[in-house]
A tleap script that builds the chain and sets N, CA, C and O, in Angstrom:
source leaprc.protein.ff14SB
mol = sequence {
  NMET ALA GLU ALA HIE GLN LEU ARG LEU ASP
  MET VAL GLU LEU GLY ILE GLU THR LEU ASP
  ALA LEU LEU ARG ALA ASP ARG PRO ALA ASP
  ALA LEU ALA LEU VAL ALA ALA LEU PRO HIE
  PRO ALA ARG GLY HIE GLY ARG VAL ARG LEU
  ALA GLU ALA THR ALA ALA TYR ALA LEU GLY
  ASP HIE GLU LEU VAL ARG ARG LEU LEU ALA
  GLU GLY ILE ARG VAL ASP ASN MET ARG GLU
  GLY GLU VAL SER LEU ASP ALA LEU TRP LEU
  ALA VAL HIE PRO ASP LEU PRO VAL PRO PRO
  HIE TYR ASP PHE ARG MET SER GLU CASN
}
set mol.1.N position { 229.149 136.123 225.877 }
set mol.1.CA position { 229.698 136.349 224.563 }
set mol.1.C position { 231.128 136.850 224.654 }
set mol.1.O position { 231.984 136.446 223.867 }
set mol.2.N position { 231.386 137.723 225.607 }
set mol.2.CA position { 232.733 138.274 225.741 }
set mol.2.C position { 233.738 137.165 226.058 }
set mol.2.O position { 234.860 137.175 225.552 }
set mol.3.N position { 233.335 136.221 226.888 }
set mol.3.CA position { 234.231 135.099 227.210 }
set mol.3.C position { 234.471 134.229 225.984 }
set mol.3.O position { 235.599 133.807 225.732 }
set mol.4.N position { 233.428 133.962 225.230 }
set mol.4.CA position { 233.578 133.163 224.014 }
set mol.4.C position { 234.490 133.884 223.028 }
set mol.4.O position { 235.331 133.264 222.377 }
set mol.5.N position { 234.318 135.184 222.927 }
set mol.5.CA position { 235.157 135.951 222.016 }
set mol.5.C position { 236.620 135.864 222.422 }
set mol.5.O position { 237.493 135.756 221.561 }
set mol.6.N position { 236.901 135.909 223.710 }
set mol.6.CA position { 238.288 135.811 224.176 }
set mol.6.C position { 238.925 134.487 223.784 }
set mol.6.O position { 240.138 134.411 223.587 }
set mol.7.N position { 238.116 133.453 223.671 }
set mol.7.CA position { 238.637 132.143 223.269 }
set mol.7.C position { 238.908 132.074 221.776 }
set mol.7.O position { 239.724 131.265 221.336 }
set mol.8.N position { 238.241 132.906 220.991 }
set mol.8.CA position { 238.369 132.862 219.530 }
set mol.8.C position { 238.526 134.261 218.943 }
set mol.8.O position { 237.663 134.729 218.201 }
set mol.9.N position { 239.624 134.921 219.276 }
set mol.9.CA position { 239.876 136.264 218.766 }
set mol.9.C position { 239.984 136.293 217.245 }
set mol.9.O position { 239.842 137.348 216.628 }
set mol.10.N position { 240.235 135.137 216.647 }
set mol.10.CA position { 240.372 135.060 215.195 }
set mol.10.C position { 239.034 135.057 214.471 }
set mol.10.O position { 239.004 135.211 213.250 }
set mol.11.N position { 237.931 134.888 215.182 }
set mol.11.CA position { 236.600 134.854 214.567 }
set mol.11.C position { 236.010 136.265 214.545 }
set mol.11.O position { 235.412 136.714 215.523 }
set mol.12.N position { 236.181 136.944 213.439 }
set mol.12.CA position { 235.726 138.322 213.321 }
set mol.12.C position { 234.220 138.420 213.547 }
set mol.12.O position { 233.749 139.353 214.197 }
set mol.13.N position { 233.467 137.464 213.017 }
set mol.13.CA position { 232.003 137.509 213.158 }
set mol.13.C position { 231.583 137.466 214.625 }
set mol.13.O position { 230.650 138.161 215.026 }
set mol.14.N position { 232.269 136.655 215.422 }
set mol.14.CA position { 231.958 136.587 216.848 }
set mol.14.C position { 232.317 137.900 217.529 }
set mol.14.O position { 231.601 138.358 218.420 }
set mol.15.N position { 233.413 138.497 217.116 }
set mol.15.CA position { 233.787 139.804 217.655 }
set mol.15.C position { 232.742 140.858 217.345 }
set mol.15.O position { 232.403 141.674 218.202 }
set mol.16.N position { 232.232 140.844 216.128 }
set mol.16.CA position { 231.207 141.814 215.731 }
set mol.16.C position { 229.931 141.603 216.542 }
set mol.16.O position { 229.328 142.569 217.009 }
set mol.17.N position { 229.523 140.367 216.709 }
set mol.17.CA position { 228.333 140.088 217.524 }
set mol.17.C position { 228.541 140.529 218.958 }
set mol.17.O position { 227.623 141.057 219.585 }
set mol.18.N position { 229.732 140.319 219.479 }
set mol.18.CA position { 230.027 140.729 220.854 }
set mol.18.C position { 230.006 142.249 220.962 }
set mol.18.O position { 229.466 142.794 221.925 }
set mol.19.N position { 230.588 142.935 219.985 }
set mol.19.CA position { 230.542 144.401 219.979 }
set mol.19.C position { 229.113 144.905 219.950 }
set mol.19.O position { 228.756 145.813 220.700 }
set mol.20.N position { 228.295 144.321 219.088 }
set mol.20.CA position { 226.889 144.730 219.010 }
set mol.20.C position { 226.184 144.522 220.349 }
set mol.20.O position { 225.409 145.372 220.786 }
set mol.21.N position { 226.456 143.394 220.994 }
set mol.21.CA position { 225.831 143.110 222.297 }
set mol.21.C position { 226.291 144.121 223.349 }
set mol.21.O position { 225.482 144.589 224.150 }
set mol.22.N position { 227.566 144.458 223.352 }
set mol.22.CA position { 228.076 145.439 224.320 }
set mol.22.C position { 227.440 146.806 224.083 }
set mol.22.O position { 227.084 147.501 225.035 }
set mol.23.N position { 227.298 147.189 222.829 }
set mol.23.CA position { 226.674 148.484 222.544 }
set mol.23.C position { 225.200 148.493 222.926 }
set mol.23.O position { 224.700 149.485 223.456 }
set mol.24.N position { 224.497 147.385 222.657 }
set mol.24.CA position { 223.082 147.303 223.050 }
set mol.24.C position { 222.935 147.335 224.566 }
set mol.24.O position { 221.929 147.818 225.085 }
set mol.25.N position { 223.937 146.821 225.275 }
set mol.25.CA position { 223.901 146.792 226.743 }
set mol.25.C position { 224.432 148.096 227.348 }
set mol.25.O position { 224.635 148.180 228.559 }
set mol.26.N position { 224.657 149.111 226.506 }
set mol.26.CA position { 225.166 150.411 226.947 }
set mol.26.C position { 226.514 150.269 227.664 }
set mol.26.O position { 226.726 150.815 228.747 }
set mol.27.N position { 227.413 149.518 227.025 }
set mol.27.CA position { 228.764 149.313 227.563 }
set mol.27.C position { 229.805 149.742 226.515 }
set mol.27.O position { 230.615 148.927 226.073 }
set mol.28.N position { 229.779 151.021 226.124 }
set mol.28.CA position { 230.689 151.470 225.070 }
set mol.28.C position { 232.161 151.380 225.449 }
set mol.28.O position { 232.994 151.110 224.584 }
set mol.29.N position { 232.501 151.596 226.703 }
set mol.29.CA position { 233.907 151.498 227.117 }
set mol.29.C position { 234.413 150.072 226.926 }
set mol.29.O position { 235.546 149.865 226.492 }
set mol.30.N position { 233.572 149.086 227.250 }
set mol.30.CA position { 233.949 147.690 227.045 }
set mol.30.C position { 234.081 147.381 225.554 }
set mol.30.O position { 234.941 146.597 225.151 }
set mol.31.N position { 233.230 147.996 224.744 }
set mol.31.CA position { 233.318 147.793 223.296 }
set mol.31.C position { 234.640 148.331 222.763 }
set mol.31.O position { 235.287 147.680 221.943 }
set mol.32.N position { 235.047 149.512 223.221 }
set mol.32.CA position { 236.325 150.066 222.769 }
set mol.32.C position { 237.495 149.216 223.238 }
set mol.32.O position { 238.472 149.050 222.509 }
set mol.33.N position { 237.407 148.678 224.443 }
set mol.33.CA position { 238.462 147.797 224.941 }
set mol.33.C position { 238.549 146.533 224.090 }
set mol.33.O position { 239.644 146.049 223.807 }
set mol.34.N position { 237.403 146.000 223.684 }
set mol.34.CA position { 237.393 144.817 222.832 }
set mol.34.C position { 238.043 145.131 221.490 }
set mol.34.O position { 238.841 144.335 220.995 }
set mol.35.N position { 237.717 146.276 220.890 }
set mol.35.CA position { 238.320 146.670 219.614 }
set mol.35.C position { 239.833 146.775 219.767 }
set mol.35.O position { 240.577 146.307 218.905 }
set mol.36.N position { 240.288 147.381 220.848 }
set mol.36.CA position { 241.726 147.556 221.069 }
set mol.36.C position { 242.451 146.217 221.197 }
set mol.36.O position { 243.635 146.116 220.874 }
set mol.37.N position { 241.745 145.195 221.664 }
set mol.37.CA position { 242.363 143.880 221.861 }
set mol.37.C position { 242.313 143.000 220.611 }
set mol.37.O position { 242.927 141.934 220.579 }
set mol.38.N position { 241.589 143.437 219.591 }
set mol.38.CA position { 241.478 142.628 218.377 }
set mol.38.C position { 242.798 142.578 217.616 }
set mol.38.O position { 243.581 143.526 217.663 }
set mol.39.N position { 243.044 141.474 216.917 }
set mol.39.CA position { 244.198 141.442 216.027 }
set mol.39.C position { 244.058 142.560 214.985 }
set mol.39.O position { 242.946 142.906 214.588 }
set mol.40.N position { 245.172 143.111 214.553 }
set mol.40.CA position { 245.147 144.287 213.679 }
set mol.40.C position { 244.281 144.110 212.424 }
set mol.40.O position { 243.518 145.022 212.107 }
set mol.41.N position { 244.354 143.002 211.701 }
set mol.41.CA position { 243.508 142.892 210.504 }
set mol.41.C position { 242.013 142.988 210.815 }
set mol.41.O position { 241.255 143.559 210.032 }
set mol.42.N position { 241.590 142.440 211.942 }
set mol.42.CA position { 240.170 142.468 212.302 }
set mol.42.C position { 239.693 143.882 212.609 }
set mol.42.O position { 238.520 144.200 212.416 }
set mol.43.N position { 240.594 144.723 213.082 }
set mol.43.CA position { 240.217 146.096 213.429 }
set mol.43.C position { 239.809 146.900 212.205 }
set mol.43.O position { 239.120 147.911 212.338 }
set mol.44.N position { 240.216 146.476 211.023 }
set mol.44.CA position { 239.873 147.185 209.807 }
set mol.44.C position { 238.545 146.786 209.197 }
set mol.44.O position { 238.095 147.406 208.234 }
set mol.45.N position { 237.907 145.752 209.748 }
set mol.45.CA position { 236.611 145.308 209.223 }
set mol.45.C position { 235.591 146.442 209.395 }
set mol.45.O position { 235.559 147.103 210.433 }
set mol.46.N position { 234.767 146.658 208.379 }
set mol.46.CA position { 233.812 147.760 208.398 }
set mol.46.C position { 232.891 147.773 209.599 }
set mol.46.O position { 232.666 148.830 210.188 }
set mol.47.N position { 232.356 146.626 209.974 }
set mol.47.CA position { 231.441 146.580 211.127 }
set mol.47.C position { 232.189 146.836 212.431 }
set mol.47.O position { 231.626 147.406 213.366 }
set mol.48.N position { 233.448 146.420 212.502 }
set mol.48.CA position { 234.257 146.704 213.695 }
set mol.48.C position { 234.504 148.204 213.789 }
set mol.48.O position { 234.365 148.794 214.860 }
set mol.49.N position { 234.868 148.819 212.672 }
set mol.49.CA position { 235.117 150.268 212.668 }
set mol.49.C position { 233.836 151.046 212.987 }
set mol.49.O position { 233.880 152.056 213.689 }
set mol.50.N position { 232.705 150.579 212.474 }
set mol.50.CA position { 231.433 151.227 212.787 }
set mol.50.C position { 231.120 151.109 214.275 }
set mol.50.O position { 230.673 152.073 214.896 }
set mol.51.N position { 231.353 149.938 214.844 }
set mol.51.CA position { 231.124 149.753 216.280 }
set mol.51.C position { 232.071 150.632 217.102 }
set mol.51.O position { 231.673 151.206 218.116 }
set mol.52.N position { 233.320 150.732 216.658 }
set mol.52.CA position { 234.283 151.589 217.353 }
set mol.52.C position { 233.821 153.047 217.323 }
set mol.52.O position { 233.878 153.738 218.340 }
set mol.53.N position { 233.368 153.508 216.172 }
set mol.53.CA position { 232.885 154.888 216.058 }
set mol.53.C position { 231.636 155.099 216.911 }
set mol.53.O position { 231.491 156.139 217.553 }
set mol.54.N position { 230.751 154.133 216.919 }
set mol.54.CA position { 229.522 154.228 217.717 }
set mol.54.C position { 229.847 154.291 219.202 }
set mol.54.O position { 229.266 155.089 219.937 }
set mol.55.N position { 230.777 153.449 219.642 }
set mol.55.CA position { 231.189 153.444 221.049 }
set mol.55.C position { 231.875 154.762 221.412 }
set mol.55.O position { 231.621 155.328 222.475 }
set mol.56.N position { 232.733 155.237 220.535 }
set mol.56.CA position { 233.424 156.503 220.791 }
set mol.56.C position { 232.421 157.649 220.918 }
set mol.56.O position { 232.556 158.510 221.788 }
set mol.57.N position { 231.420 157.649 220.045 }
set mol.57.CA position { 230.404 158.695 220.117 }
set mol.57.C position { 229.642 158.608 221.447 }
set mol.57.O position { 229.378 159.629 222.081 }
set mol.58.N position { 229.297 157.404 221.857 }
set mol.58.CA position { 228.568 157.224 223.120 }
set mol.58.C position { 229.377 157.734 224.312 }
set mol.58.O position { 228.809 158.171 225.313 }
set mol.59.N position { 230.700 157.675 224.199 }
set mol.59.CA position { 231.571 158.157 225.273 }
set mol.59.C position { 231.955 159.630 225.106 }
set mol.59.O position { 232.709 160.174 225.912 }
set mol.60.N position { 231.434 160.267 224.061 }
set mol.60.CA position { 231.707 161.684 223.856 }
set mol.60.C position { 233.013 161.989 223.147 }
set mol.60.O position { 233.440 163.143 223.118 }
set mol.61.N position { 233.657 160.979 222.573 }
set mol.61.CA position { 234.923 161.190 221.868 }
set mol.61.C position { 234.642 161.495 220.396 }
set mol.61.O position { 234.847 160.651 219.523 }
set mol.62.N position { 234.177 162.700 220.142 }
set mol.62.CA position { 233.796 163.088 218.786 }
set mol.62.C position { 235.001 163.172 217.862 }
set mol.62.O position { 234.865 162.957 216.657 }
set mol.63.N position { 236.165 163.476 218.392 }
set mol.63.CA position { 237.372 163.528 217.559 }
set mol.63.C position { 237.700 162.151 216.994 }
set mol.63.O position { 238.074 162.038 215.827 }
set mol.64.N position { 237.566 161.103 217.801 }
set mol.64.CA position { 237.814 159.747 217.305 }
set mol.64.C position { 236.794 159.398 216.228 }
set mol.64.O position { 237.149 158.794 215.216 }
set mol.65.N position { 235.549 159.765 216.431 }
set mol.65.CA position { 234.520 159.497 215.422 }
set mol.65.C position { 234.873 160.213 214.125 }
set mol.65.O position { 234.806 159.616 213.051 }
set mol.66.N position { 235.247 161.484 214.213 }
set mol.66.CA position { 235.617 162.238 213.015 }
set mol.66.C position { 236.812 161.600 212.306 }
set mol.66.O position { 236.843 161.516 211.079 }
set mol.67.N position { 237.797 161.151 213.095 }
set mol.67.CA position { 238.981 160.530 212.501 }
set mol.67.C position { 238.618 159.245 211.774 }
set mol.67.O position { 239.066 159.014 210.651 }
set mol.68.N position { 237.800 158.400 212.418 }
set mol.68.CA position { 237.394 157.144 211.788 }
set mol.68.C position { 236.605 157.400 210.508 }
set mol.68.O position { 236.813 156.724 209.501 }
set mol.69.N position { 235.706 158.373 210.549 }
set mol.69.CA position { 234.935 158.697 209.354 }
set mol.69.C position { 235.828 159.261 208.252 }
set mol.69.O position { 235.632 158.957 207.075 }
set mol.70.N position { 236.801 160.077 208.628 }
set mol.70.CA position { 237.711 160.644 207.634 }
set mol.70.C position { 238.586 159.562 207.002 }
set mol.70.O position { 238.871 159.609 205.806 }
set mol.71.N position { 239.009 158.588 207.809 }
set mol.71.CA position { 239.817 157.482 207.285 }
set mol.71.C position { 238.978 156.594 206.379 }
set mol.71.O position { 239.482 156.009 205.420 }
set mol.72.N position { 237.706 156.504 206.692 }
set mol.72.CA position { 236.786 155.699 205.897 }
set mol.72.C position { 236.285 154.478 206.641 }
set mol.72.O position { 237.058 153.696 207.196 }
set mol.73.N position { 234.994 154.340 206.637 }
set mol.73.CA position { 234.338 153.156 207.198 }
set mol.73.C position { 233.523 152.562 206.063 }
set mol.73.O position { 232.550 153.157 205.600 }
set mol.74.N position { 233.926 151.400 205.629 }
set mol.74.CA position { 233.222 150.738 204.523 }
set mol.74.C position { 232.606 149.448 205.052 }
set mol.74.O position { 233.308 148.504 205.415 }
set mol.75.N position { 231.300 149.432 205.084 }
set mol.75.CA position { 230.567 148.263 205.558 }
set mol.75.C position { 229.988 147.572 204.330 }
set mol.75.O position { 229.033 148.055 203.721 }
set mol.76.N position { 230.580 146.437 203.977 }
set mol.76.CA position { 230.195 145.744 202.749 }
set mol.76.C position { 228.751 145.249 202.750 }
set mol.76.O position { 228.136 145.126 201.691 }
set mol.77.N position { 228.211 144.968 203.928 }
set mol.77.CA position { 226.847 144.447 203.979 }
set mol.77.C position { 225.846 145.489 204.490 }
set mol.77.O position { 224.820 145.141 205.075 }
set mol.78.N position { 226.156 146.769 204.261 }
set mol.78.CA position { 225.241 147.836 204.655 }
set mol.78.C position { 224.003 147.764 203.765 }
set mol.78.O position { 224.110 147.662 202.543 }
set mol.79.N position { 222.855 147.817 204.378 }
set mol.79.CA position { 221.601 147.736 203.630 }
set mol.79.C position { 221.039 149.130 203.399 }
set mol.79.O position { 221.218 150.038 204.211 }
set mol.80.N position { 220.358 149.274 202.278 }
set mol.80.CA position { 219.672 150.525 202.018 }
set mol.80.C position { 218.665 150.766 203.134 }
set mol.80.O position { 217.917 149.866 203.514 }
set mol.81.N position { 218.653 151.975 203.647 }
set mol.81.CA position { 217.768 152.314 204.762 }
set mol.81.C position { 218.461 152.265 206.105 }
set mol.81.O position { 217.930 152.791 207.084 }
set mol.82.N position { 219.636 151.648 206.185 }
set mol.82.CA position { 220.373 151.622 207.451 }
set mol.82.C position { 220.966 153.008 207.671 }
set mol.82.O position { 221.619 153.559 206.784 }
set mol.83.N position { 220.739 153.563 208.841 }
set mol.83.CA position { 221.103 154.958 209.086 }
set mol.83.C position { 222.292 155.128 210.030 }
set mol.83.O position { 222.559 156.243 210.479 }
set mol.84.N position { 223.002 154.063 210.335 }
set mol.84.CA position { 224.078 154.152 211.322 }
set mol.84.C position { 225.209 155.075 210.893 }
set mol.84.O position { 225.668 155.884 211.699 }
set mol.85.N position { 225.665 154.981 209.670 }
set mol.85.CA position { 226.783 155.816 209.223 }
set mol.85.C position { 226.373 157.276 209.062 }
set mol.85.O position { 227.089 158.175 209.502 }
set mol.86.N position { 225.227 157.514 208.435 }
set mol.86.CA position { 224.838 158.912 208.252 }
set mol.86.C position { 224.477 159.559 209.582 }
set mol.86.O position { 224.696 160.758 209.755 }
set mol.87.N position { 223.935 158.802 210.520 }
set mol.87.CA position { 223.621 159.361 211.835 }
set mol.87.C position { 224.895 159.777 212.562 }
set mol.87.O position { 224.939 160.833 213.193 }
set mol.88.N position { 225.928 158.946 212.472 }
set mol.88.CA position { 227.206 159.315 213.082 }
set mol.88.C position { 227.782 160.558 212.411 }
set mol.88.O position { 228.249 161.476 213.086 }
set mol.89.N position { 227.746 160.583 211.077 }
set mol.89.CA position { 228.261 161.737 210.351 }
set mol.89.C position { 227.558 163.016 210.809 }
set mol.89.O position { 228.209 164.001 211.156 }
set mol.90.N position { 226.235 162.990 210.807 }
set mol.90.CA position { 225.470 164.180 211.177 }
set mol.90.C position { 225.683 164.571 212.633 }
set mol.90.O position { 225.618 165.753 212.973 }
set mol.91.N position { 225.935 163.599 213.489 }
set mol.91.CA position { 226.159 163.894 214.908 }
set mol.91.C position { 227.454 164.665 215.125 }
set mol.91.O position { 227.520 165.527 216.001 }
set mol.92.N position { 228.481 164.364 214.339 }
set mol.92.CA position { 229.772 165.034 214.548 }
set mol.92.C position { 230.070 166.105 213.495 }
set mol.92.O position { 231.025 166.870 213.633 }
set mol.93.N position { 229.247 166.155 212.442 }
set mol.93.CA position { 229.370 167.177 211.394 }
set mol.93.C position { 227.983 167.746 211.093 }
set mol.93.O position { 227.483 167.590 209.979 }
set mol.94.N position { 227.354 168.406 212.076 }
set mol.94.CA position { 225.965 168.825 211.879 }
set mol.94.C position { 225.763 169.842 210.755 }
set mol.94.O position { 224.653 169.970 210.239 }
set mol.95.N position { 226.800 170.555 210.374 }
set mol.95.CA position { 226.656 171.579 209.347 }
set mol.95.C position { 227.105 171.130 207.964 }
set mol.95.O position { 227.115 171.923 207.022 }
set mol.96.N position { 227.479 169.850 207.840 }
set mol.96.CA position { 227.950 169.336 206.556 }
set mol.96.C position { 226.988 168.290 206.016 }
set mol.96.O position { 226.404 167.526 206.784 }
set mol.97.N position { 226.821 168.252 204.707 }
set mol.97.CA position { 225.962 167.198 204.140 }
set mol.97.C position { 226.632 165.830 204.281 }
set mol.97.O position { 227.857 165.725 204.336 }
set mol.98.N position { 225.818 164.808 204.338 }
set mol.98.CA position { 226.327 163.441 204.441 }
set mol.98.C position { 226.948 163.064 203.095 }
set mol.98.O position { 226.299 163.186 202.056 }
set mol.99.N position { 228.201 162.606 203.109 }
set mol.99.CA position { 228.807 162.169 201.849 }
set mol.99.C position { 228.033 160.979 201.270 }
set mol.99.O position { 227.506 160.161 202.024 }
set mol.100.N position { 227.965 160.880 199.965 }
set mol.100.CA position { 227.187 159.797 199.338 }
set mol.100.C position { 227.586 158.396 199.816 }
set mol.100.O position { 226.729 157.519 199.922 }
set mol.101.N position { 228.880 158.172 200.108 }
set mol.101.CA position { 229.307 156.842 200.520 }
set mol.101.C position { 228.900 156.502 201.957 }
set mol.101.O position { 229.104 155.372 202.400 }
set mol.102.N position { 228.332 157.458 202.685 }
set mol.102.CA position { 227.797 157.203 204.033 }
set mol.102.C position { 226.283 157.337 204.083 }
set mol.102.O position { 225.688 157.176 205.149 }
set mol.103.N position { 225.658 157.624 202.971 }
set mol.103.CA position { 224.229 157.901 202.968 }
set mol.103.C position { 223.440 156.731 202.363 }
set mol.103.O position { 223.380 156.565 201.144 }
set mol.104.N position { 222.847 155.939 203.233 }
set mol.104.CA position { 222.034 154.806 202.815 }
set mol.104.C position { 220.563 155.019 203.138 }
set mol.104.O position { 219.758 154.090 203.081 }
set mol.105.N position { 220.223 156.273 203.482 }
set mol.105.CA position { 218.832 156.598 203.823 }
set mol.105.C position { 217.942 156.405 202.611 }
set mol.105.O position { 218.394 156.502 201.470 }
set mol.106.N position { 216.695 156.135 202.863 }
set mol.106.CA position { 215.722 155.946 201.787 }
set mol.106.C position { 215.125 157.290 201.356 }
set mol.106.O position { 214.501 157.381 200.299 }
set mol.107.N position { 215.315 158.333 202.172 }
set mol.107.CA position { 214.831 159.662 201.826 }
set mol.107.C position { 215.844 160.674 202.334 }
set mol.107.O position { 216.816 160.303 202.992 }
set mol.108.N position { 215.629 161.933 202.038 }
set mol.108.CA position { 216.552 162.970 202.471 }
set mol.108.C position { 216.281 163.457 203.882 }
set mol.108.O position { 217.058 164.261 204.397 }
set mol.109.N position { 215.223 163.012 204.527 }
set mol.109.CA position { 214.887 163.435 205.890 }
set mol.109.C position { 215.373 162.460 206.899 }
set mol.109.O position { 215.175 162.662 208.098 }
savepdb mol mol.pdb
quit
């Protein structure tokens, strides 16, 4: 997937799939390198920013996660019940409530 992505850097969807595969394969450093190599407009895509924050958290860079969350991560196709954004928020802000725009949980627990 990474090789295919290198051939088509303009295909954001392929980049997102590649990022997801790298994160599932426990390769967060490679995921961050892929994000850094993306064309600037693609870096602003919600799923790309979420993957970047997830990779940063896996590498222990909580400041980058906080910065990305503060700047805003908007995932247009986030489904109710998906806990990726609120889990990241709670991981780096354990004493703060999850902001409504990051809370897609089906319950408060």
